N, C-alpha and C positions, 0 to 999 in steps of 0.2 A: 159499658166498657169494663172488661175484666181487668183486675189487678191481681198478678199471680203471688205477690208478696202478702197481700191481705189489705183489710180496710180497718182503720181504727177511727172510733168516734171519741172525742176529747171534749169535756166541758171545762169552763174555767181556763181557756187556752190563751188568754191575752197576755200572760206573763207567767213568772215563776216556775212552778213544777209544770203546769200546763203546757207553757212554751217550749220547756226542755223535752217533754214527751213528744210534742210535734216535730222537734228537730231529731231526736232519736229515731222514732219511727219512719219520718220521712227519709232520713238519711239510709234506711235500710229498705227503701223502694215502696213502702206502704202507700197507699191512698189515705189521704186525711180528711176527716169531716170535724170541723171545729166550730166551737161556739163559746160566746162570752157575751155578757151585757156592755162591756165597754167596746163599742164599735171601733174607736180609733185605734186603741192597743191591739184589738183583734186584727186589724187590717195589717198591722206590722207583722204579727205572726204569720198571717197569710202570705205576705211577701217573703217570709223565710221559707214556707212550705213550697212557694212557687219555684224556688231555686232548685228543687229536686224534680224528679221525673214521674213520682207516682200519682200526681193530680190531687186536687184538694177541692173541698167545698167549706166555705166560710159564712155562717149565719149568725149575726148579732140578735140576741133576744134575751127574755126574761124567763129564767127557769121555773119561776112560780106559776107560769101560764102552761097548764097542761096541753092546751092547743099546739103551743110552740113546741113542746116535747115530741108531740105526734108528727109535727111538720119536720123537725130535725131528723127523725128516725125514717120517715117516708121519703124525704129528699135522698137521703143517703142511699136508701134501698133502690130508689128509682135510678140513680146514678150507676151504682156498682152491683145491685142485686145481693149484697151481703154486708154484714158487719162482723169482723173477726174479733175485735177487741172493742170493749166500752170502758172508758176511763172515767169514772164519776169524780171529778177533780174540784169542781167549782166550790167556793167557800165564801161565806159572809159572817161577820161577828160584830157584836157590839161590846165595847170594853166597859163593862158596868158590873157591879156586883148584883146579887140577887135582891138586894135591899132597894136598888135604883134602877134596874132595868125596866123599860116599859113594856107593857104586854104586847105593843106592836113590834117592838124590836125582838122580843122573845119569839113571836109566832113567825116573824121574817126569817129569823136564824134557823127555826126548824123546817120552814118550807124550802129554804135553798139547801141546806146542809143534810137534810134527811128525806123530806117528802119528794123532792126532785129526783135524787138518785133512786129512790124505791120505785117511782112511777116511770122513770126513763128506763129503768132495768126491765120493768114489766112489759112496756111498750116495745122494747128492743126484743125481748124474748118472745113475745107474740108474733110479731112480724117474722122473725127468723124461723120459729117452729112451723109457721104456715108453709115455709119452703123446705122444711125438713132440715134447717141448718141450726147451728149453734154457735155460741161465741164464749170468749173469757171476759168476765166482768171484774174490774179492778175498782175498789171503792178506797179513797184516800181519806184515811183516819188520822190520828195525832196521837202522840203520847199523852196529850192532855185527856184522853179517854180514861187514863188510870191515874194521872197526876194532876188533880184539881188545883188550879191557882188561885181560885177565888174571884178573879176579876173578869172572867168570861162564861158565867154559868150555863147559858144556853148553848153556846159553842161545845163546852165540855160535855154535856148531856147528849148533844147530837152525835158527837164523835162515838161515845159509848154505845149509843143506839144504832149508829151506822155499822159497828162491828157485828152487833146481834143481828142486824139486817143481812149482813154478809152470810152469817151461818144459815139464817132462814132460806136466803136465795139458793145457797149451794145445796140444801136438802131438797128444795122444791124442783130446781131445774137440773140437777146432777144427772137423774136418769135419762134426760134428753141430751146430755152430751155437754152441758155448760159447765164451766168451772168459775168459781166466784171466790175472790181472795181480797182481803182488806190489807192495805199497806199503812204502817203506822210510822210517819217520820217524826224525828225530833226537831230540834231548831234547824230551819233551813233559811238560807240567805234569799229572802224574798221580801217584797214590798209590804207584805202582810204583818211583818214583824218590826215595821218601822214607824208606826202610828201610835205609839204609846205616850199619852201626855199625863203629866202629874197634875194633881189638884191645883198647882200653881201655875198650870198651862205651860210647863216647860217639857220639851221632848226629851224622854228618858230612855228612848229605845236603845241607843247605843250601850247605855249602862246595864240594861236588861239583858242585851245580847252577850255583853261581856261576861256578866255573872252566870248565864246559862251556859256559855262556852267554858268557863271554869269548873262547872259542875259536870261537864261531859268529858269522859275519859280520854277522847281524842282531842280535846281541847279546842273544838272549833265548831262552827256551824257546817251543815251539809251544803254542798252546791247543789241546785235544783238538778243538774245532770245526773247526780248520784242516785237521786230518787227514781229518775227516769229509767236509769239502768236496771234498778230492781223491777220496776214495772215491766220492762222489756223482757227480761228473763223470766218473770212468772207468767207472761203471755205467750211464751214460746213453747214448742214441743219438749224441751228439755224439763219443763215443770209440769208435765202431763198429768201427774198424779197429786199435785198440790191443788187443794180446794178446801172450802169451808174452814179457812184459818186466817190468822192476822200475822203479818211478817213486819217485825219492827225494825226500822232502819234509822237508829237515832245515835250512833256513835257511842252506845253504852250509857246514854243518859239515864234512862229509867231504872238502871240498877244502881246508880250512884247518886240520885237526887237527894234523899233523905240523910245520907251519911256524909254529904259534903262538909258540913260545918264541923262535925266531930272529928273527921280526918284531918282537916286543916289545923284544928286545936291540938290534937292528940300526937300527930306525926307530921308536923308542917314541912320537915326536911325532906321527907319521903313523897309528899304529894305537891 
């Protein structure tokens, strides 16, 4: 069944930015193919998509399984015959330093945050090129790709590599009509930032969020919908010459991070 608005495939759709992307595109008439490892929360997102008229597919599964990636794309192609936008949003991280992270957690982080986007993009591109089609690929990075925190090394490394992957894919698939862009959010109000435990096993997430918001010139976290808005525009014809680049959506955080303490001490009344 054809969907004139388009078809978008979203990973990590159970909440946060992923769910906001579903709502944004579904609200504009797109058909939605969504996945997440959390079947219960994914079903909640599916119910949201069902309230719109574009149609949807919901498949819970593990992105570490290449067979599942193929199933995801093939199911989408069998239903609609096209994928117009692929949003590689799924994320996993372990809050450990390089001194303490296990090799298992390191490798899991790479498989979900880097290997899965690479191979899902490859599979999607292959299926589309067989039909003479192309799509927009959006990779969700993070300001952590440039602002190392010391407490999530595998995640930080993956986000930097994901941006490099974005440039590689743009060069490889650009001649076939694909556009590939990375979106680099700052702090976003999602569950991902609410799991920080101190060594004394105290939840310090609220304190960390407050501190980051103070470092952000707009003095707040992003709403997931604001990231979805950027993704939607980048996927649209209005951004038809945008590819092979990374768009930062961080409220100015990355340009203020290192100067925060100095500004507060030198010019407290101004900041």
